[in-house]
N, C-alpha and C positions, 0 to 999 in steps of 0.2 A: 093863158097860163105861163109863167116864166119860171125856168130853172136856171138859177145863177150858179155857175161852176161847171167846167167841161172835163173834169177828170173822171175816173171810172165811177164814182158815187153819182156825179151829176148826170152822166150820160145814160148809166143803168136806170136811174130814176126817171129820166126823160123817156127812155124806151117803154118802160112799164106804163107810164101815163098816156103816151101817145097811142100805145097798142090798145088802151082802154077807151080810145076814141076821143081823148081830150086834144085840143089844139095847143101845142106846146112849142115854145121857143126856148133855146138854150142860149144864154148870154155867158160868154166866156172871155176872160181877159187874154187868154192865149190858147192856141190850137192844142188838142189833146196831146199830141206828141211832145209838147213842152211842159206838160204837167208833172208833178211828182209821180202820179200813176204810171208814167211811160218808163220810169227807171226802176220800178219795183222788180224784186226777184223772180217771181211772183208765185209762191207756192201757197195753196190753200191751207191755212192754219190760223185759229184765233190767237194771233200773237200781239201783245201789248195792246189789249182792248179791254175795256170795262163797261158795264158790269157784266161778269162772266156768264151769268145765267141766260140773260138777253142775248148777249153775243153769241153763245152756242146755238141758240135758236135760229138767230139770223144767219149764222154760218151754215147750219144743216139746210136751211131753205136754199141757199146759195149753192151748196154742194150738189143737190139734186139737179139744178139748172146745169152747172158745169159738167156733170156726168153726161148730160144729153148733149151738150155742145162738143164735148170731146170725141163724139162720133164723126165731127167734121173739123179735124185739127187744122187742116190747111187753110180752111175758111175762117174759123173762129179764133184760132190761136190757142185753143185749149187741148191740152193732152193729159191723159192719166198716166201717171209715172210712178214707179215704185221707188221706195227710199226708207230711210231710218231716222228717227228722232233719238239721237244718242242720249242715254241716261234717264228718258222719261218713262213713267209707269202709269198705267191706268187710273190707279187709286189716288194719283196726284192731279187728276184732271176732274172737270165738272161732269155732270150727268150726260151732256151731250156727246162725250167721247164713246159711250157704249153704243151710240147709233151710227157711228162711222163704220161703213162696210169694210171688213177686211182689216181693220185696225187691231193689231195684235202685239203681245208682249214677246220680246226675244231677249237673249243674253245681252245684246247691244243696247236695246231700248225699245221703243215703239216702232214697228214696222208697218207700212201701209202703201196703198196705191192711191195717190191723191191727185187732184188737179194741179198742173203746173202750167202756167199761162204766159204765152208770148205776147207781153203787153202792146208793143206797137201794132201787132197784127189785131190784137183784141180790141184796142181802142178804135182802130179804124173800122173793124166790123161793127162795133156798137154804133158809131156815128152812121154807117150806111143803113143799118137797121132802123135807126131813129128816122132818118131822112125818108126811107121808104114807107114809114108809117105816117108820113106827112109832116114830120117835124121840121124845124128851121133852126139853123146854128148861126148865131150872130156874134162876131168878135168885137166886144165892147167892154169898157171897164164900168164897174158899178161902185159908187161912192157911198150910197145909201139905200138900204133895202126898201124903205117906204117910198123914196124917190122913184126907185125901179118900178114899183108897182103903179105909181101915178103916171110915170113917163111912158110906160109900156102898155098902160091900159089893161093890166092883168087883174083877174079877181082873185088869183092865187100866185103866191111867190114861193118857190122852194129853194132854200138856202143850203147849197151843197159846196160851199166855198172852202172847206178844209181849214188850212192855216190861215187863209184870209179872213176867217170869221173872228179872229183875234182883233182885228181893227174894225172890220165892218159890222159887227153886231152891236158893239164891240163886247168881246168876251175874253178877258185877260187869262181865263182858265185853259184856253187853248195855247199849247206850247210845242215848239219844233223838238223832235227827237231825230238828230242828224244821222243818216246811214251812209257809210261809203262802201261801194262795191269795185271790184276789179273784173274785167271781162278778159278771158284768155282763150286761146285756141283750144278747143277741146281735145285732149289727148286720147279720147276714145271712151270717156265716162258717160254710162247711159242712165244711172241712178242718182237721186238727190241724196243730200245728207246734211243734217243740222245737229248742232250741239250748242244750245243757248238756253240760259235761264231767263225767266220773265223779266227780271230787273237788271240783268248784266249789261255792262257797257260794251263788252267785246263778246263776240260769238264767232263760231266757225260753221260755215255752211257752203255748199255748192249746188248749183242747179244746171243741169244741162239744157240749154235753150238752143234754138236753130242758129242763132247768131254767135254763139260761143259759150263757154262754161263760165257762169257768173259765180264769183267768189265773194264771201262776206265774212264778217261784216262789223259794223259799229253801231252803237245806239247811245249818241252823246246828247244828253238832255240840255235844252236851252242853247244849242249851238246853232248858229244861222249861216255859217260859211258854206258856199257852194263850190268852193275850191278844194280839189283833191289833195291830200297830204301825202307826199311820196313815202315818207317813213311809214305812215299807217297803211298804205297799200302794200309795201313790202312785207309788213308783219302779217296782214290778211293772207298773202300768198304762202308764206311760211306755216301758218297754223293749218290752212287747207292742205298743204303738201305733207304735213305730219299725218294726215289721215290717208291721203292717196299721193304717194312719192311722185308719181308721173307728172303731177301739176307743177312741180318745182321747175321743170324745163319748159313748160308751155309758153308760148309767145304771147305778150300781153297785146290785146287788141284796143283796150280803152278802160276809162275809168267813169264811174257814175256817182253822184250825189243826190240824195234824196232827203227832204225834211218831212218826217212823218208828223201829221197834225194830231197830236196827242192831247187828251183831255182825261180828267179824272173818271168821266163817263161819257159815252156818246150822248150828244144831244139830238134826240129824236122826238120833237113835240110841236105843238102849233100855238099861235098866238093871233090875236086880231091887231091889224095895224089901224092908226088913227082914221084912215079913210074907209075903214069897214072891210078891206081885203084880208084875206087869210094868209099868214106867213108860217110856213113849215120849215122847221130846222132839221137838217140831216148832216151833221158833221161831228168831227172829233173821233175818228175811226182808228186813230194811231197807225200801228203797223199792219192792221188787218182789213183796210178798206175793200181790197179785192175779195178777201174772204167772206165779207158780210154784205156785199154790194147789192145782191138781188133781195136777200131777206130785208135789208133796211129799206130798199126801194118799194117793196110791197107795203110796208107800214107806212112809209111816207105818202104813197098813194091813198091809203086809207085816211090818213090825217088830212089830206088835200080835198077829201070828199068823194072819193071813188071807192065803192065796195069791191071786194075781190070778185072778179068775173073773168 
């Protein structure tokens, strides 16, 4: 079995499959630390992902895993951190929200203690967990999924290529939504904050991570540039400082750009290749790949022919 794609969706799917006894190889164009997943904020929340009902179930399945992983934050990169979603109300969310522990309304918005994930640490941990389960990671480019099955001699190929699926499938419904972040020296902030509409191109959020305070952000549809815009960075800092004034004087440590692989709906299904092999698609998770990774991996494993066990 081959999993194509080495971001959080690919590695999580590979872990689930390998720990169910399958012989799994991950084919990835670049190491995990260079994927879009590595630059994510990365707060658990079903943001910019459809369909909402399915996404809510996938997110809840992932939430239970992250809650367990948060007992070992230094090892897994997962912590449970308090924060507020400004302006949101429970009646504006799907049924999944009623099943999030401690999610409650306040005058500010929705307050909760949610998983906040240090992605470089988490991706490295996923890779090591996969290798410990007998998996193999190979850095190689894939030009054709059917050829990957033939060349790799795999009976099942799982397509977790994110934005790459646009050309590889090909699937023109996959589009980039560009996010720009600023990392500053944390002036002592210990809680996260977000204020963002589902369809807004600008938002305000900050996440305290071990490597600094991550400030955001943007959601620019169909933008491919990976070059930070200094004017946008200054605006992000200003918006965040309007919420917490101490951010204004924080030293800037760096800038991040990520292209969210957005689609009108996540593609999570299977088809047969001309050679009779099974091709499972698991892509199009938008801004919520981390949020739904474990839930989608479990569904992908079933589609690949593995029962829950």
